[in-house]
FITISE-424234 format. One record per residue: residue number from 0; z, y, x of N, C-alpha, C, O in turn. Coordinates in steps of 0.05 Angstrom, whole numbers. Last residue first. Layout:
<rs>
+-----+--------+--------+--------+--------+--------+--------+--------+--------+--------+--------+--------+--------+
! pos !   n.zz !   n.yy !   n.xx !  ca.zz !  ca.yy !  ca.xx !   c.zz !   c.yy !   c.xx !   o.zz !   o.yy !   o.xx !
+-----+--------+--------+--------+--------+--------+--------+--------+--------+--------+--------+--------+--------+
! NUM !      Z !      Y !      X !      Z !      Y !      X !      Z !      Y !      X !      Z !      Y !      X !
...
+-----+--------+--------+--------+--------+--------+--------+--------+--------+--------+--------+--------+--------+
</rs>
This chain:
<rs>
+-----+--------+--------+--------+--------+--------+--------+--------+--------+--------+--------+--------+--------+
! pos !   n.zz !   n.yy !   n.xx !  ca.zz !  ca.yy !  ca.xx !   c.zz !   c.yy !   c.xx !   o.zz !   o.yy !   o.xx !
+-----+--------+--------+--------+--------+--------+--------+--------+--------+--------+--------+--------+--------+
!  87 !    295 !    933 !   1030 !    294 !    949 !   1055 !    313 !    938 !   1076 !    314 !    949 !   1098 !
!  86 !    302 !    907 !    983 !    284 !    895 !   1003 !    283 !    910 !   1029 !    272 !    900 !   1048 !
!  85 !    373 !    906 !    964 !    345 !    913 !    961 !    328 !    900 !    982 !    338 !    883 !    998 !
!  84 !    426 !    898 !    974 !    412 !    878 !    957 !    383 !    883 !    955 !    368 !    866 !    945 !
!  83 !    463 !    903 !   1034 !    444 !    914 !   1014 !    430 !    892 !    999 !    425 !    871 !   1010 !
!  82 !    532 !    901 !   1051 !    505 !    888 !   1050 !    489 !    901 !   1028 !    499 !    909 !   1007 !
!  81 !    580 !    926 !   1044 !    563 !    935 !   1066 !    535 !    923 !   1064 !    516 !    935 !   1075 !
!  80 !    609 !    945 !    982 !    599 !    925 !    999 !    580 !    937 !   1020 !    566 !    956 !   1014 !
!  79 !    667 !    983 !    969 !    638 !    982 !    969 !    628 !    962 !    990 !    638 !    961 !   1012 !
!  78 !    723 !    955 !    935 !    711 !    967 !    959 !    681 !    964 !    958 !    671 !    944 !    947 !
!  77 !    757 !    974 !    878 !    736 !    956 !    889 !    724 !    969 !    912 !    714 !    992 !    910 !
!  76 !    819 !    975 !    849 !    802 !    989 !    868 !    782 !    969 !    880 !    791 !    949 !    892 !
!  75 !    832 !    971 !    782 !    830 !    956 !    806 !    811 !    970 !    824 !    789 !    977 !    816 !
!  74 !    880 !    995 !    733 !    854 !    996 !    747 !    856 !    979 !    772 !    877 !    973 !    782 !
!  73 !    907 !   1010 !    670 !    908 !    995 !    695 !    880 !    996 !    707 !    860 !    996 !    693 !
!  72 !    932 !   1071 !    639 !    916 !   1047 !    640 !    920 !   1033 !    667 !    934 !   1043 !    685 !
!  71 !    934 !   1134 !    607 !    947 !   1112 !    620 !    929 !   1087 !    619 !    914 !   1083 !    600 !
!  70 !    917 !   1198 !    620 !    906 !   1174 !    608 !    920 !   1151 !    623 !    917 !   1148 !    647 !
!  69 !    939 !   1262 !    605 !    944 !   1238 !    621 !    933 !   1214 !    606 !    938 !   1210 !    582 !
!  68 !    935 !   1307 !    574 !    917 !   1305 !    597 !    921 !   1280 !    614 !    909 !   1277 !    635 !
!  67 !   1001 !   1306 !    551 !    975 !   1318 !    549 !    959 !   1315 !    575 !    970 !   1320 !    597 !
!  66 !   1033 !   1242 !    554 !   1034 !   1271 !    555 !   1005 !   1281 !    556 !    986 !   1266 !    562 !
!  65 !   1027 !   1190 !    505 !   1025 !   1199 !    533 !   1025 !   1230 !    532 !   1019 !   1242 !    512 !
!  64 !   1066 !   1153 !    461 !   1049 !   1177 !    465 !   1050 !   1186 !    494 !   1071 !   1189 !    506 !
!  63 !   1061 !   1084 !    451 !   1076 !   1107 !    462 !   1057 !   1130 !    467 !   1035 !   1126 !    477 !
!  62 !   1037 !   1056 !    390 !   1034 !   1060 !    418 !   1050 !   1085 !    427 !   1053 !   1104 !    412 !
!  61 !   1069 !   1014 !    344 !   1061 !   1042 !    349 !   1059 !   1047 !    380 !   1079 !   1042 !    394 !
!  60 !   1041 !    954 !    324 !   1061 !    967 !    342 !   1051 !    995 !    348 !   1028 !    999 !    355 !
!  59 !   1034 !    927 !    260 !   1022 !    943 !    281 !   1045 !    956 !    298 !   1064 !    966 !    287 !
!  58 !   1023 !    868 !    223 !   1042 !    887 !    235 !   1029 !    902 !    259 !   1015 !    890 !    275 !
!  57 !    978 !    862 !    170 !    983 !    857 !    198 !   1003 !    877 !    209 !   1000 !    901 !    205 !
!  56 !    966 !    878 !    119 !    990 !    861 !    123 !    997 !    856 !    152 !   1019 !    847 !    158 !
!  55 !    918 !    906 !    124 !    942 !    920 !    115 !    968 !    904 !    120 !    989 !    916 !    125 !
!  54 !    884 !    865 !    140 !    888 !    887 !    158 !    913 !    903 !    150 !    928 !    912 !    168 !
!  53 !    885 !    833 !     94 !    894 !    822 !    120 !    900 !    844 !    140 !    919 !    842 !    155 !
!  52 !    862 !    868 !     57 !    889 !    859 !     54 !    901 !    848 !     79 !    924 !    853 !     86 !
!  51 !    810 !    872 !     80 !    827 !    896 !     77 !    856 !    888 !     73 !    874 !    901 !     85 !
!  50 !    791 !    819 !     78 !    794 !    833 !    104 !    812 !    857 !    102 !    828 !    862 !    120 !
!  49 !    791 !    811 !     23 !    807 !    794 !     40 !    812 !    808 !     67 !    835 !    807 !     77 !
!  48 !    753 !    849 !      8 !    780 !    852 !     -2 !    799 !    835 !     15 !    821 !    844 !     22 !
!  47 !    707 !    828 !     32 !    717 !    854 !     40 !    746 !    858 !     31 !    762 !    870 !     46 !
!  46 !    703 !    779 !      5 !    707 !    779 !     34 !    718 !    806 !     44 !    735 !    807 !     61 !
!  45 !    695 !    798 !    -47 !    719 !    781 !    -41 !    724 !    781 !    -11 !    747 !    782 !     -3 !
!  44 !    646 !    822 !    -42 !    669 !    839 !    -48 !    695 !    823 !    -42 !    715 !    835 !    -34 !
!  43 !    615 !    775 !    -32 !    617 !    797 !    -12 !    641 !    815 !    -17 !    655 !    822 !      2 !
!  42 !    622 !    746 !    -80 !    630 !    735 !    -54 !    633 !    756 !    -33 !    653 !    756 !    -18 !
!  41 !    600 !    783 !   -116 !    628 !    774 !   -119 !    638 !    763 !    -93 !    660 !    768 !    -84 !
!  40 !    547 !    787 !    -97 !    564 !    810 !    -98 !    593 !    803 !   -100 !    610 !    814 !    -86 !
!  39 !    529 !    734 !   -106 !    530 !    745 !    -79 !    548 !    770 !    -77 !    562 !    773 !    -57 !
!  38 !    532 !    732 !   -162 !    548 !    714 !   -146 !    551 !    724 !   -117 !    572 !    723 !   -105 !
!  37 !    493 !    771 !   -174 !    521 !    775 !   -182 !    540 !    757 !   -166 !    561 !    765 !   -157 !
!  36 !    447 !    745 !   -153 !    456 !    771 !   -143 !    485 !    777 !   -150 !    500 !    786 !   -133 !
!  35 !    446 !    699 !   -185 !    449 !    697 !   -156 !    458 !    723 !   -144 !    474 !    723 !   -125 !
!  34 !    439 !    721 !   -237 !    462 !    704 !   -231 !    467 !    702 !   -201 !    490 !    704 !   -192 !
!  33 !    390 !    747 !   -231 !    414 !    763 !   -237 !    439 !    747 !   -230 !    458 !    758 !   -219 !
!  32 !    357 !    701 !   -223 !    359 !    722 !   -203 !    384 !    739 !   -206 !    398 !    745 !   -187 !
!  31 !    364 !    674 !   -271 !    372 !    661 !   -246 !    375 !    682 !   -224 !    394 !    680 !   -208 !
!  30 !    341 !    711 !   -305 !    369 !    705 !   -309 !    380 !    691 !   -283 !    402 !    697 !   -275 !
!  29 !    288 !    710 !   -287 !    303 !    735 !   -284 !    333 !    729 !   -287 !    349 !    741 !   -273 !
!  28 !    275 !    657 !   -301 !    274 !    665 !   -273 !    290 !    691 !   -269 !    304 !    693 !   -249 !
!  27 !    280 !    659 !   -356 !    297 !    641 !   -341 !    298 !    649 !   -311 !    319 !    648 !   -299 !
!  26 !    239 !    695 !   -367 !    267 !    702 !   -374 !    286 !    685 !   -358 !    307 !    694 !   -349 !
!  25 !    194 !    665 !   -351 !    201 !    690 !   -338 !    229 !    699 !   -343 !    242 !    709 !   -325 !
!  24 !    197 !    622 !   -387 !    200 !    617 !   -359 !    207 !    642 !   -343 !    222 !    642 !   -324 !
!  23 !    188 !    651 !   -435 !    213 !    637 !   -431 !    218 !    631 !   -401 !    240 !    634 !   -391 !
!  22 !    136 !    669 !   -427 !    157 !    689 !   -429 !    184 !    676 !   -424 !    202 !    687 !   -411 !
!  21 !    110 !    619 !   -427 !    108 !    636 !   -404 !    130 !    657 !   -404 !    142 !    663 !   -383 !
!  20 !    121 !    602 !   -479 !    132 !    587 !   -456 !    131 !    603 !   -430 !    149 !    601 !   -414 !
!  19 !     89 !    639 !   -505 !    118 !    638 !   -510 !    133 !    623 !   -488 !    154 !    632 !   -479 !
!  18 !     37 !    628 !   -486 !     50 !    654 !   -481 !     80 !    654 !   -485 !     95 !    667 !   -471 !
!  17 !     17 !    570 !   -452 !     29 !    580 !   -477 !     43 !    606 !   -472 !     61 !    607 !   -454 !
!  16 !      7 !    555 !   -400 !    -14 !    570 !   -415 !     -3 !    582 !   -441 !    -13 !    602 !   -450 !
!  15 !     53 !    565 !   -345 !     44 !    551 !   -369 !     24 !    568 !   -385 !     24 !    593 !   -383 !
!  14 !     31 !    574 !   -278 !     44 !    584 !   -301 !     35 !    569 !   -326 !     12 !    560 !   -327 !
!  13 !     35 !    518 !   -231 !     22 !    541 !   -244 !     38 !    550 !   -268 !     55 !    536 !   -278 !
!  12 !     44 !    487 !   -168 !     54 !    494 !   -195 !     41 !    518 !   -206 !     35 !    537 !   -191 !
!  11 !      8 !    443 !   -135 !      8 !    472 !   -138 !     19 !    479 !   -166 !      4 !    477 !   -185 !
!  10 !      1 !    392 !    -89 !     15 !    401 !   -113 !     17 !    431 !   -114 !     26 !    443 !    -94 !
!   9 !    -19 !    373 !    -43 !    -38 !    387 !    -60 !    -25 !    396 !    -86 !    -38 !    408 !   -103 !
!   8 !     14 !    342 !    -12 !     12 !    371 !     -5 !     -7 !    386 !    -23 !    -11 !    410 !    -19 !
!   7 !     10 !    292 !    -36 !     36 !    304 !    -32 !     34 !    334 !    -28 !     49 !    349 !    -39 !
!   6 !    -44 !    279 !    -33 !    -32 !    283 !    -59 !     -5 !    297 !    -57 !      2 !    312 !    -75 !
!   5 !    -49 !    273 !     22 !    -64 !    294 !      8 !    -52 !    300 !    -19 !    -51 !    323 !    -28 !
!   4 !    -22 !    229 !     38 !     -9 !    255 !     43 !    -24 !    277 !     28 !    -12 !    298 !     22 !
!   3 !    -16 !    169 !      8 !    -35 !    190 !     12 !    -21 !    217 !     14 !     -8 !    227 !     -5 !
!   2 !      0 !    106 !     33 !     11 !    131 !     22 !     -8 !    154 !     28 !    -16 !    158 !     51 !
!   1 !    -20 !     41 !     15 !    -22 !     65 !     32 !    -11 !     89 !     17 !    -13 !     91 !     -7 !
!   0 !      0 !    -24 !     17 !      0 !      0 !      0 !      0 !     25 !     18 !     18 !     29 !     34 !
+-----+--------+--------+--------+--------+--------+--------+--------+--------+--------+--------+--------+--------+
</rs>
């Protein structure tokens, strides 16, 4: 028994010929689109709400105020290398 790939890839769905059925298929498509958009909005807003609540519930340590013009931090002094990386 041979399997014909031509039949598998030649399927082309078309609109129904009946005008009432055509309108019904269009309404079902629009309803599905609205449902998916609403579902995506609910999921997105839920994620944003979760992140906002999590950020508000997180304890924050107040940083010590530095005096004017002073930037506090740690640094490492790196010596300049004598070797050149270029072609000269």
